[in-house]
Every structure is written in structure tokens, then in C-alpha cells.
N, C-alpha and C positions, 0 to 999 in steps of 0.2 A: 284856309281850312278846306274849302272845296277842292282846291288844287291838290292838296296833299292827299285827300281821299281818292281823287282821280288817279293820282300816281300809284297809290297803293294797289288799286284795282288792276292798273296796267301791269304793274310788276307781278302781281299774283297770276294774272292771265298768262303772261309770257313764261312764267315759271312752270305752269301746268303744261304748256305746249312743249317746253324744253324737256320736261320729264317724260311726256308721252313719246316724244321723238326718241329719247334715249332708250326707252324700253323697247320700242319697235326695232331700233338698231341692234340691241342685244340679242333679241330673238332671231333677228335675221342672221347674225353671226352664228348663233347656235344651230340654226337650220343648215347653214352652210357646212359647219363642222360635222354635223351628223350625216349629212349627205356624202361628204368626203369619206368618212369612215365606212359607210355602207358600200360605197363604190370600191374601196380597197379590199374589204372582205370578199366581195363578190368576185373581184379580179383574182384574188389569191386562191380562192376555191376553184375558180375556173382553170387557173394555171396548173394547180396540183392535180386535179382529176383529169383534165384534158391532156396536159402535156406529159403525164406519167407514162401513158401508153407509147408516146413518141420517143421519150428520152430514157426513162428508167427501165422499161421492159426489155429493150435490147441489151442494156448493160446486165440485167438480171440473168437473161438467157446466156450471156457471155460468161458470167461467173459460174453458173450451173455447169456449163460445159467444161470450165477449168476444173471444178471440183470433181466432176465425173472422170475426167481424164487424168487427174493427179493421183499418184500412189506413194505412200510412205516407204521409206527404206526398211529392210528386214530388221536392222538393229533397233531402230526406234519402235517398231512393232513389238519386238521382244521385251523392250523396256516397259512399254505400256502394259503389256500382259502381266509382267512381273509385279508392277506396281498395283495392278488391279487385284492380283492374287494375294499380295501382301496385306492389302486393306481388308480383304475378305477373311484372311486368317487371323488378323488382329494379333500379330506376333508378340507385341509388347505385353499382352495379358496372358498369352498361353505359354510363355517361356517357362520351362521346367528347371527348377533349382533342385540340386541334390539335397535331401534332408538329413542324410547321415553319411558317414565315411564308408560304410559297408554297403555294397550293392544289394545284399540280401535284406538288410534292414530297410533300405530305401524302397525296395519293391513292396514289402509288407506295409510300410507307411503309406505308400501311394495307393495301395488297395483300400486301406482304411479310410484315407481321404476321399476316395471315390465313393465309397459307401456313405460316408458322412454327408457329402454334398447331395447325393441322390435322395437320402431320406430326410434331411433337415433343411435343405435349401431349395432344391428343384421343385419339391411338392407345392411350395407356395409362390415361388418367383415365376414359375412357368405360366401362372395365371395373369401376371403383370406384363411380361414381355417374352417373346420367343427368342430374342437375341441372347447368346451365351456369354456376352462380354462381362457381365457382372460376376457370373460364377467363375470365369477364368481369372478375373482380377482378384477375386477372393481366394482362389486356390494359390495364386502366385504369392499373395501376402502370407498365407498359412505356411507355405513351403519355406519361405525366407525366414519366418519366425521360428519354425521348428529347426531349421538349419542353424540359426544362431544359438538356440537352446542346446542343440546337440554338440555344438562346439564347446559351450561352457561345461557340459557334462564330461567331455573328453579330458578336461583339465582337472577333474576332481580326483583326489587321492582316496579311492574307494577302500583301500585296506585300512587306513586310519579311520575313515568315517564309519565303516561297518564293524570293525573289530574293537574300536575304542569308544567313539563318540556315541553311537546309537545304543550300544550296550550300557554305557554309563547313563544315558538318559532314561532308559527303561528301568535300570536298577535304582536310580535316584527316585524315580516315580514310586516304586514299591517302598522305598525307604520313607518317603513322605506319608504314604498310606499307613505304614506301620507306626510311625511317630504320632499320627493323628489318632489311631486306635488306642495307643498308650495314653494319650491325653484324655481321650474319651472315657477310658476305664477309670482314670483318676477322678474324673468329675462325676462318674456314675450316672451319666445321661445317655440314654440309648435311643434318642430320637435321631431319625435319619439325617436331617439337615445339619445337625450339629457336627456330625463326622465330616461332612463336606466342608463346612465352615472352618473346622479345625485344620483340615487338609490345606486349605489355601493360606491359613495363618502360618502354618509350618513352611509352606512354599516361600512366603515372603521372608521368613528367617533364612532360608537357604539361598535365595536369589539376591537378598540384601536390599535391592532398590526397585523391584517391580514384582507384580503378581498377575497371573492369568485368570483371575476369577471372573472378571466381566466378560471377556471374550469366550469363556467356557460356559457361562450360565445365562448370558443376556443376548437374545437373538439380534436386537437392534444394534448393540455395540459390535457384535460379531460381523454383521453386514458392513458396518462402517470400517472395521478393521480390514476386512477382505478388500473393500474398494481401495483403501490406501495401498495395500500390498499389490493388488492387481495393477493399479496405476504405475507403480514403480516397475513391475515386470514388463508391462507393455512398453514403457519408455526404454527399457534395456534391450528388449527383444524385437519389437516391431520395426519394420523399415521406416526410416525417418519421414518419408513423404506420406505414408499411411498414418503415422502417429500424429502428424500435423492436422489431419482431418478430424476435428473435434466430434462431430456427430458419430463418425465411425468408431472412434475411440470409446465414446461413452456407451454406445450400444454393445460393443464387445465387452467392456467392463461389466455391464449389468448381466450379460449372458453368462460370462465366466463365473460371476459371483453367485447369481441366483439359480443357475441351471447346472453348474458343474461343482464348484467348491462346496457350497452349503449342502446340496444333496449328498455329495460324497462323504462329507463329514458326518452327516446324519446317519448314513449307512455304516460307516466305519466305527462310529461311537456306540452303535446299538449293541448292548450286551449280548443279545441273541446272535447277532452276526459275528461278534468276536468269538463266542463259544463255537460257532459253526466253523470259523476259520482255524481255530485250534484243532478241532476234530480233523479238518482237512490236512493241516500241516503234520499232524501226528497219526495220519491214517495208516501208516505202515508199522506203527508200534503194536506189538502183540500184547493183548490184555489177558493176564492170567486171572484165575479165580480169586486169588488173594487180593489183588488190586481192586477188583470189583466189589468184593464183600467188604473190604476196608472202606471203600467209598460210601457204601450204604451205612456202615456202622458209625462213621464219623460225620455223616451229613447232619447239618443243623437247620435244614429247611424242610418243613412238613409238606408244603406243596410239591417240592421236588420229589419227595418220597411217595406222595400220593400219585403223581404222574407215572412214576416207575411201577408202582403197584398196579395201577390201572393197565399198563402195558403187559405186565406179567399175567394178570387175570385174563386179558384177551388172548394171550398166547396159550394159556392152559385150556381155555374154552375151545380154541381152535384145534389143539391137539386131541381133545376128547371127542370132537365132532368128526374127525377124519377116520375113515376105516382104511387102515394100512395093511391089513392082513396079519396073520399070526407071526410071520417071520419078522415083522417090525414091532410086534407088540411089546417086547421087552425094552426096546429102545424108546418107544413112546412113554412107557411107564417110568423109565429112568429120567427122561426129560421133564415129565410132569413132577416127579419127586424133586428134581433140582430146582424147578421153578417154585414149588411150594416151600422149599428150603429158603430161597431168597425172599419170598413173600413173608415168611416168618421173621426173618431178620429185620425187614422193613417195619413190620408191625411193632416189634419190640422197640425199635429205635423211635418210632412215632409216639409210643407210650411215654418213653423217657422225655422226649422233647415237649410233649403236651403237658407233662407234669412239671417240667422246669423250662418255661419259655425262654429264659435268658441263658440257657445252657450253652457253653462253648465246648470245644473239643477237649475231652478228658479233663473237665473242670473238677473242682473239689467235690461237688455234689455227686458226680458220676463215679468218681473214685471211691467216695464213701459208701456207695452202694455195692461196690465190688469186693471190698476187703473186710476182714475182721481184725481183731486185735492180735492174732497170732501171725507173726511175720516170719518169712524165711530168713534165716541167719546165714548170710554168705560169708565165707572166709575172706580175709583181706587179699589173698592171692588172686581171687576172682576179680576183685576191684582193680588191682594193680596191673592186670594183664588184659583188661577189656577197655577199649577206647571210650565207649559210652559210660561205663561205670566210673572210670577215673575222672571224667569230666564232671560228673555229679559230685564226686568226693572233693575235687579241687574247688568247686563252687562252695561247698560247705566249709572247707578250711579257710577260704578267703574271707568268709563272714565271721568265723569263730576262732581264728588264730591257727597257727601251724602252717601257714602258706609257704614259709621258707623250706620246710621239710619236703613238701610235695614238689615245689619248684626245683629243689636240688635233685630229687629223684627223677623228675622228667628231664632235667638237663643231662643227667647221667645216661638216661635212655637215648637221648638225642646224640650224645657222644658215642655210644655204642653203634648206633645206626650210621653215623658219619664215618666212624672208623671202619666199619664193614664195607662201606662204599669205597673208601680209599684203598682197602686191600683188594677189592675187585678190580679197581682201576689199575692197580699195580700188577695183578695177575694178567690183565689184558694188555699190558705193555704201554698203557696210556701215560703213566707217570713214572718217575724214578723213585727208587727206594729211599734215598735221602730226603726227597721232597715229602714222601709219605710220613717218614719219621718226624720231620719238622712240624708238619701239620698236626699230627696226632699229639705231639708233646705240647704244642702251643694251645691246642684245645683243652688238654688236661690242665695246664697251668691256668688258663682262663677260668675254668670251673673252680679250681682251688682258690684263686683270688676272689672269686665271686661268692663262694659259699663257705669255705673251710678256713681261710686265713683269719688271723686275729683282727686285721683291719677291714674285713669284709662288712659292708653295710647290711647285707642279708645273710649274716653268718648263721650257720647251723651248729649248735653246740653238740659236739661229739667227743668221745674219748680220745685223748691225745695219742694213745698208742696206735689207734686205728689210722689216724692222720699221718703219724710218723712212718708207719709201714707203707702207706700209699706213697709218701714222698721218696722213700727208699726205692720202691719199685719204679717210680718215675725217673730217678737218676740212673739206675743200674740196669733195668730190664729193657728188653726190646719192646717196641710199641705193641700194645694188645688192647682189645676191648674189654679185658677183665681187670683192668687196673682199679676200677671203683667197685669191685664186687663186694668186698667186705663193708665198704661204706653204704652200699645199696642195701645190703642185708640188715645193717644196723638201723637204717631209716625205716625200713618196713617193720622192724621189731618195735621201734618207738611209736610209730603211728598205730600199730595194732594193739599195744598194751596200755598206753596211757589213756586214761578215761576221757580226756577232753577231745580226743581225736576220733579214731574209728569206732570205739564203743558209743560215743555220743552221736556219731553219724548214723549208726544203726537205729537210733531212737528218733531221728529227725524226719521231717516231711520230705527232704531230698532223698532219703533212703526209700521211702514209699514210691516216690516218682521213679526212682531207678528200677525198682522191682517191676513196676508196670511197664517201663520202657524195655526192659529185658524180656518181658513176656513171662516172667516167673510167677507173678502175682495175678492169678486168674481164679475166678469163682469155681470153675470146673476142676481146678487142681487143689483147692484148699483142703478138702477132706479126704484126699487120696494118700495112701502110704506108698511112697515111691518104691519102696523095697518089697512090697507085697506082690505075690504072684498074681498075674492077670487072671481074673475069674472067667468062667465059661461064658457069661453073658457078654463080657468084653470081647472074648474070642469070636463069639457069634456076630457081634456088631462089625468086627473087622471082616469076617468072611462074607458078610452080606452086602458089602459095599459094591461088589460087582465091578463095573467098568472103571478104568483109570483115566478116562479121557480128560478129566479136569486138570490132571497134572501134566498131560501131554500138550497142553494148549500153547505154551510159549517157551518151553524149555529147549535147549539146543539139541540137535539131532546127534545120534551116535557118530555119524560120519564127520560132523563138525567137531565133535569132541575128540575124535581120533586124529583128525587132520591138524587142528589148531591148538588144542589144549591138552595138557597133561595135569591131572589133578591128583594131589597126594594129601593124606590126612595124618595128623599126629594127635593122639588122644591121651590126655593126662588127667588123673584125678586131682581135683583141686582141694578137696576137703569135705568136711561134713556140714551139711546145711540143716538148720533146725526150723521147725514150724510147730509151735505149741509143744506137745509131748512127743512129736514124731521127728525122726532124723532120717536123712537120706544123703547119698553121695552125689556130688556135682562133678561133672567131667567137662574139661575144656577141650573142644574140638577145634584144632587149628588147621584150617584148610589152606592149601597153596595151589594156585592155578597158574600154570606156566605155559607160554607159547612154545610151539614146536622148535623154534630156533633159539630158545632160551634168552630172548632179548626183552621179553615183557612178562612180568610176574605180578600177581596180586595175592595178598594174604588177608584172611579175616578169621576171627574167633567166634565160635558159637558155643553157648553153654547148654549142655544136655544132661538129663538124668538117665539112669539105667533103663527106666521104663520106656524112654524114647527109643533107645536101641532095641528094646524088646519089641516095640510096635513095628519098627523098621523090619526086623527079622520076620515077624508074622506076615507082613505085607509081601515081602520078597518070596517067602515060601508059598503063600497063597497064589500069587500071580505066576511064579516061575518054579514049578515043582522040581525041576532038574537041579535047582540050587540048594535043595534041602541038605545036601551032603556037606555044605560049607559049615565049618565048626563055629558055633556061637556059644559064648560062655553062659552057663546056666546060673540059677540062683543058689544061694546057700542059706539054709534055714538058720544056722547059728554062726556067730563070729563073722558076720558079713561086713564088719567095719575093721577087721584085722588088716594091718598094713601090708603084710605079705600077700594076703588074699586080694587086696585092692591093686597091688602091683601086677599080679597075675591077670586079673580081670582087665586092667588097662591094656596089657600086652595082647590079650586075646581079642579085645575090641578093635585094637589097631589092625591086627591081622585080618579080622573079619571085614572091616570096612574097606581096607586097601585091596583085599581080594576081590570085592565087588567092583572096585574101580579099575581092575585090570582090563586092558583093551580087548582081549579075546572074550572075556565074560560079557562086556558091554556089547560087542558086535553080535554075539550069539543070542542076546536077550533084548529084543527091541523094546524100548521104553524104560529099561532099568536105569539109564543115565538120568532120566527125568526124576525118578523116585529118589535117587541118591542126591541129586542136585537140590531137590526140595528139602531133603533132610539137612543138608549142609547150609542152607540159606534162610530157611524160615526162622523167625524169632521164636515162635511158639509152635513146636511140632506136635501135631495132633493125628499124624498118620494120614490116611486117605479118608476125607469126609465127603459127604454128599454135597459137593459144591456144584458150581455151574459149569457145564461143559462149554466148549467153544461154540458148538451149534446153538446152545441156549442163549449165550450172551449175544451172539450174532443176530439171533432172531429178535432180541429186545431192541437192539440199536440198528437193525438193518436199514430202516428208512433213512436214518441219519448218515450212515456210512455210504450207502448207495448213492445218495445225492451228492455227497462230498467228493467221492472218488471221481465223479464225472468231471470235476474241475481240473483234476491233475492229469488227465489222460494225455495232454499235449506236452507236458513238461518232461524232459528227458531225465534219466537217472544220472547219478554222479559217475563220471568215467573212471575206469580202472586206474589211470595214472594219478588220479587224486587220492583214491582210497586204495592204495596198493598194499603189499604185504608189510609185515612188521619188520622194521629195521632198527638199527641202533639209535637210541634216543640221545639227542645232543645235550651238552651240559648247560644249555640255556635255561632248562628247568630250574637248576640250582640258583642261577642268577635271579630268575623271576621270583622264586620262592623267597630268597633272602631280601629282595627289595620290597616285596609285599609285606613280609613280616616286619621289616624295619619301619615302613611307613605306617603300618597298623599300630605299632607300639610307640610311635613317636608323639602321638597326640592323645589327649584324653578322650574318653568315649563321648562325653557330653558335647565337646566342641565338634568332633568329627561326625557325630550323628546328625548334625544340622548342616553339614556340607554335602557336596555331591560325592557319590561313591568313589569316583576316580579323580577326585580333586587333586590328589597328590601327584598324579602323573599327567595332568592336563597340559602343563607347561613344558613337559619334556619333549624332546625330539623323538618322533616315532621311530622305534627300534624293533628289532626282531622279537624281543621278549615282551613287548607290550600286550599282544593279544592274550597270552596266557595269564598275565598279571590281571587284566581286566576280567577274564573268566573266573579267576579265583575270587576277585572282589565281588563279582555277581553272585557266585554260590554263597559266599560269606553273608551277603545281604539277604538273599532269598530265604535262607535257612537260619538267619539271625545267629550266626556263630561268632559274633564280634566279642562276646563276653568270655569265650574260651581262651585258654592260655596259648602261648606261642608253641608249646610242644604239640598241642592239638592242631594248630595251624600247619605245623610242619608235616604232621601225619596226613592232614587233609591235602596238602600240596602233593605229597607222594602218591596218595590214592588217586587224585585227579590225573596225575602223570600217568599212572598205570591204565586208567580207564580210557583216556584219550589216545594213548599209545596203542592200546588194543583195538581201538576203533579206527583211527586214522593211520597209525604206523609212522615210523620215521620221526624226524624232528618235529616236535609238536607245533611250535610257532610257524615253521615253514609250511607244514601241512594246512594249518589254518589259513595262512596267507594264500597258498595255492588254491584252496577251496573258494576264497573270496574272489581271486582272479578268475576262476572258472565261472562263478555265479555272475560276474559282471562282463564276461566275454561277449563278443558279438553273436556267437552261436546261441548263447542262452538268451540274449536280448531278443533275437528272432523268435525263440520259443515263447517268451513272455508276450510279445506282440501277437503271435498266433493265438495264444490262449485268450488274450483280450478280444481279438477279432472273432474267435469262435464263440465267446460268451456273448458279445454284443450282436453279432450277425451270424448265427449258426446257419450254415449252408448258404451264406450270402443274403439272408433275409433278416431284417431287424427284429430283434427279440423284444417283443412288447409284453410278454407274460411276466407277471409279478406273483411269485408264490406267496400265499398268505399262510403263515405258519401258525398253528394253534398254540395255545399257552402250554398245554401238556407236552407238545413236541419240543418247545423251547426249554422247558424244565428238564426233560430227559437229555437234551443236548448239553445242558450245563453239567449234569451229573456225569455224562459220558466224557466231557472235556476234562473234568477233574480226574476221572479214572485214568484217562490217557496220560495226563501230566504226571500222575503218581507212578504209572507203569513205566514212564520214560526214565525215571531215576534208576541208575544202575544198582543192582543188588549190593555191590560192594559199598557204594555210598550210603544206601539205606542202613546197612549193618553198622557202618562207621558212625553216622550221625544219629541213628535211632529212628524208630518208626514214628514216635510222637513228633519229633522235629521235622521229619519229612512230610508227614500229613499236615502239620501246622503251616509249613512253608507253602505247600500246594494250596491249602485253604485260603491263606492270605492273598495269594496271587488271584485265585478265583474270585474272592470277595471284592478285591480291588477292581477287577474287570467287569463287575456287575453294576457299576455306577456310570451312567451315561455321561455326566458332566466331567467326571475324572478321566474317562476314556477320551473325551474331547480335548481335555488339557494335554494328555499324552500325545495325541496326534498333532496338536499345535507345537509342542516341543520338538517333535521329529521334523515337522515342516520347517520350523525356524532353523533347526540345525542344517537341513538341506540348503536353505537359502543362504546361510552364512558360508557354507562350503562351496556351493556352486558359483556364487558371486563374491569371491573373497575381497575384491577391490572396491566394492560398492557400499561398504560401511553398514551392512545389515545388522551387525552386532551392536551398533549404536542406535540405528533407526527403530528396530523392533522393541527394545525397552521403552522407547518414547511412546510407541503405540499403546503400551500397557500402563502408561503413567496416570491414567484417570481412575485407577482402582481406588476405591474408598479406603482400602487397607493401607495403601501407601500414604495417604493423607493423614490417617490417624496414627500411623506408626511413630 
């Protein structure tokens, strides 16, 4: 036991000694290692710092000497300098791409781009960095994008786009508005939103599978629509490397949508801006007194009239406050009298509108206030020789039976016109005699089988003897336009004598409308005996009228009349008209206006009473005393309805008027042509009345006209080669007319009224006669002439032919196409860009001024725009379609353009049309309807 304990102690002791010895040995090794490391570091530092002076410095001095003595070769030096310059120029960003194929266009675009970068980029980026790399890179991207867009524009068929597609879009827009108004009238709901809602309902019917209601009325949906469209455009136009930069693409998209497209659409859809642009576009149209007074008398907006009346009062006060001296006293008094005359018309119209708030133009209420139970009884010869009258009579017969008679009569009239044209072509050597004979006989046989044969579905029952005589003439006689003369006389006899036809028509509402349309039924004429001698008071009123400046406002000058036009007049007495217990003679004045080279003529009829001729004679003698010697037929106290007397009077009136129209008489009496032209064109002749002179009208609208004309100063006028002299009209008009008439008659009104205006020709290959056909359809839609017969349409075609030929000359379709080519030429594009540059940066400085227009100024602009649109209608067309129709057409256009949402819809239609035409291979015609697919109308349809 003791031994074991002793062993344990011994072992423990030895263990402790071994452990202490091991620890001491470890620390000894540690100290040795640490000592070695310190010695190494000390030696290393010593070698580096001490030996560097001995080893490195000599070598460094040797390298410095080599560097100082070595020189690069000149070629390498030039290379280095060129590389240095290239980096400084940053050529990749500053490379200039041509933006257009024309150097002139490219120069203007480059200048606009410079202004844009200066005013919209440099002003904020210069505070971030002075380097121009960003701006140059942005310019490069914009140039390449515009270049791609310019290339796409160069591939567009502008003739088809502007003469067919855009006109169709605008006309179809007006059709939708008209159909919506018709539906609104049926529902008898006059709330504003209802009309807009009905408009988009009708649009869905027309477009079949989509509607633009959301994009036109909802700002949130509009922005989403624009983002989708802009994304597609950026993909198509941007350089691929720029498009792949998502942040750049998104910021460009938001800038384009929120700062360009939406503000532009806000501006263009603003009714005031639309009216303003109409005034600018028609700033060269001369406004005569009648157009302005008619605009006042047919206005159905009290605020509009109040704004005009306020302007008139200001002008009157201004004239009264100015001391112009005695020499101008008469002129000032005359201007004040003219302004007071216009103010009186406005006040009367305001009384009517405030008494009947829902009054439309020439509604039944207004008509009822103007007429009494005694109506003028027109002879049927007046009806059958006047375009407006025969259209009303045809409308009546269509409702009450007898349509076959009037259709046959109109077909015969068409045959006579066609035969006359064939004879003219034969005389000019254009066709052969056998061809003319064949065409005339084929036309006559067609009419026979259509109306006179036993098998005809629209047979007109006539005496067999008359028909047999016609057939004998057809077989044996030479072609003539008198083959149907006996049949035509019999038709007129039936229509005039049988009670259910013309006698019933004279008791109908259509007859009242006709009298108002012809200007025969007026309150001022109801109690006057047309065959009574003008009393002294009337004579004084004529002599007191003084100046004739109101008639000289927009009439052609004597020099123009002498150089371009030759006017002749044929006066025939039509018969006796009756009004109550009074009777009077009606005269048909057939005026013919012919160009100097006899290639363009126009004809129209005006109904006049003897008292109208008497007023004309009094005016001529008052203003031109030297013409008193011209013989004028006087009155007859008894037997003034005798046939022989009426024949002599008609002959004397013919001699009198044609004497006044002689060239030497017109040249010697300045202003006489205006008086005669006024007599031959006005619907209701009242002589010279105290209307508004040119100076007075200009003073009322001078602020509008002055500001508008500033826009057009940089746009050049149409060159002479586009609007050259009158030449022979091509036969394309006949093809166009026949195709328009055929398409119009091929479909029912109900179906075609809910289709696009030019739907029948949309799928046709664009040809030379397309522009005129679309123009005819546009006129047809604006003035709602769809319900008229084909005879009326042929007359309308002929009339438009004459008007356009007199304006443009030459082949109508060719001149329209030439005009489009000129408008889209590079020279004109330069002018458009200059106009944009001068509007945005006048004198090179950004235009930040925004004109705030007052409400009264906007209302006056709207009235002025309507006046200009009415004045734009040629007098021949006004006479043909009637004043009511012309005023109603202008009023419908104006009303349609006063709705901001509907204007927006029209701009979207035009934009989408451009996208489809500019990018024909990118399926926009399928993409765009999908963007409108969220319309609630489509889901409920």
C-alpha cells in the first residue's frame, strides 16, 4: 500500500517535470522563430532602402535617358492625334442622318430639331452634365426615327387617301350625326348627352363590330389606347438598339402620350379651335350681306346672337364717339344705320327663340307665324321648270300616288338633255352620226319599255293614239329630242287637271314649304298687289337708300365678267298666280352664264314678278341717270292679263335686261354688273336694302379675321398650272355620274344610311373618276339629297360639273388629282414645316404665349364660321337645292362640330385611317378594332 502511494507520487512528480520542461522547450522554439522573422524583415528593409541607390537608381537614370532620347515616327503621331480627335468628337453620336429625301425639307427639320433640343432638353440637362454626348445621341435617334417615318410616308398613295378615304370618313361622320338627330327627334328627348349616346349607338351599327365611345369620352381609356398605339409606332420606327432600352422607351412613350398626343387632341377637338380653323381655311371667301343676314335670321343660339349684338353695340358707340369731320359724316351715318339694321334683325330673332326655346330652322311654328290662309297659286308650268319645285312635287306624288307620271316626265327630260349632248358631240366631231342615231333610238326604246309598253311594270296609262304616233316617229324620223313632246304635254295635262295630283299638292304642307323655299311666301309680300303701281312712299324709300356698297361686297368685277363670262337672259311669262282675291303674273327668268371659250356653261331659273323688274328699273335709274333712255315696259290699267299684252311685255323685259347685260353698258357703268347679278341670283328680290356694307361686316369680325390671317402668311397660293384656264371637260363626268346614280339606286335607303358614305366604292381599284364620285356623295350627304329622284341627281351631277369646271378648268378628276399632288409636293411640305416653325418659334424664340379667348369671342367666331360656310356654297348650287336645304346643311355641320367628344371621335377616325395607309403591312386594320373592343356597347349589342 505504502509502495503504491510512493510510486504514484514519484510518477506525478516526474510528470510535472516533463510538462514544465516541454513548455520551456516550446517557448524556446517560439522565441527562436520570432527572432528569425525579425532578422529577415530587418535585412529585407535594409537591402531595399540601402541597395536601391546602388542598383535601381542607375537603371532609372538609364531609362529616363532612353525616354528622353526616343522619338515616335510621324505616322504613329498622326494616328494618335486622329484617335484623340475622334474620341473628343464622339462621332458615333454626332453622325447626321438625312431625315427626308428632299434637302430643303431636311434643312427645315434640322432647324426644328435644333430648336427642340435647345428649349426642351438643354435647359435641364446642362445642370446635370456639361458633356453633349446625351444630346447628340438623342438627336441621332430622332433623326433615324423621322427618316424611317418619312420613308413610310413616301409610299402612301395620297391621291386615294385624300380624295376618297378622308372625304368618306368626314362625310360618314356627318351621316352618323344626322341619323342620331333623327333618332333623337323621334324620341322627343332634347338632353345633350342623349344625342351623344345615340351617335355612338349608330356608329356601332355602321362599323358592325366596334365603337369609339370609350376612347372619345373617357380620359383613362384614351391614355391606355395611346400607350398601345405609341408602343407599336416606336417598335416600327425606332432604331432597334434604342428600342431595346426599356427605360428610354417608356419615358418616350409617356412624353409622346401625355405631352404631345393628348394635348393635340384636346386642342383639335375644342369646338372654338375648330371654328377658328374654319375661319382660317375660308378666310379668302367673300361674305356678302345676304349670307351674313341669313346667318343671323337662321341662328338658333341666343348666346351667339347676344355676343354679336354686343359687338354691334360697341361698334356703334365707337362710331358715334369719333369726330371724323363733315366729309365723312354721311359715311358714318350710313354705317350706323347698317349696324342698327343688323341689331334689329338680331333682336327679332332673339324674341322668336326665347318664345320657342326648342325652335329649329324654319320649323312649323316659325312658318305658322309668317303665313296666312291665302296662298299664292303657282301654275304647274312653274313647278315643272324649276328644280326645287319639281323635287317637292315629286316628294308629294311619291306619298300620295302618281309617281309613275312624274318619273316618266323626268325620264323624258333626261332623254332630251342626253340627246342634246349627243348632238353637241356630233357637231364637235367626237362621235359619228350612226353612233348618235343608235344611242338616241336605244334610249327612246328604253323609255318606251319602261313606261309606255303594255308589259311595263311602271306603265303610265296614256291614249294609244299618242303612243302609236311616237312609235311611228321612232321608226321613220331622224333622231330628235322632240320625239316625246306630245307625251310630255299629255303628262303635264294629267298632272295639272286630275284632283289627286297638282290640285291636291297646292293644298298640302309640301306646297307651303315650296313657297317659302322659293321666297314667294313672305310676310312683307302678302298684302301687296303685284300689279299695282309703286306709290310715292315706295319710290322715296328706294331713292333714300344711298350707297350701294352692300351689293358690291362680293360680286364679280366688270373686268372679270367681260373676260370670263357672258351672261344672257330669257324671260317667259309662266301664268297667273293667285293670292286670296288678288292675281299677278309670274315670270320665269332663265339665266345662262357661259365662259369666253364656250367650254363651260351654267344655267338656272329664277321666278320674278313684274314689281321685281320695276324695282330693278328704279334702282338703275337712280344710280345711273344716263341709262334712263333704256326702254322699260310700263303698266297697263286695264286688260293687263291679256295674252297679247303679256307676250309684248315679256319681249320688252327680255330686251331691257339683255340691254343692261351688254358689255359696253357694263363697262361704262361701274357696279351695274353687281346689281344685275343680284337680281338674277337672289331668291327673294327686295331691291337695295339697308344691309351691311363690307366695312361694317369687317369691323364686326376684324379681330377674328386678323388673327386668323396671320396663320396663313407663309402658305403659298395655288400655282397657275393647277388652276389654269377652262378647257374641254372629259367624258369622265358621265361615267362618274352614271356610277354614282347606279350605286345610289341599287340599295334601299334604310340599309345604305347605316353604311359608310363611300361604301360602294371602297373595294374598287382607285381610278380617275373616283374623286368626283366621292365629291358627289359628299354633297349628297351634307345636304341630305338622298331622297330625291335620279333625275334630280343627274341635274346635280351636271351642276357640280359646271361649278368645278369653272373653278378648276379642264378634266375635273385630273385637276383634282393635280391639286392633291401639288398639296403633297416637297415644296408645299417645306411651307407646312415653315408654318409650324414660325408658329412654335417665331423669330427663333419659343412661343409660350397662350391666348385666352373670351366666351363672346368664341360665339362670334362660331357665327362667322357658319356665315363663311354658307357663303362658300356657289350661287348656282344654292339656287338648285334651295335656301332651306343649304342653310340646314351648313347648320348640321356646325352643330356637329360643336361637340368636343364627337370632334375627338372624328380625329381618331382620321388618325386610324392614316395609320392603316402609312403602315399597310402591319395589320393596323385588325389591331385598332381590338383596341376598341372594351366598349360596353359592343358587349350589350
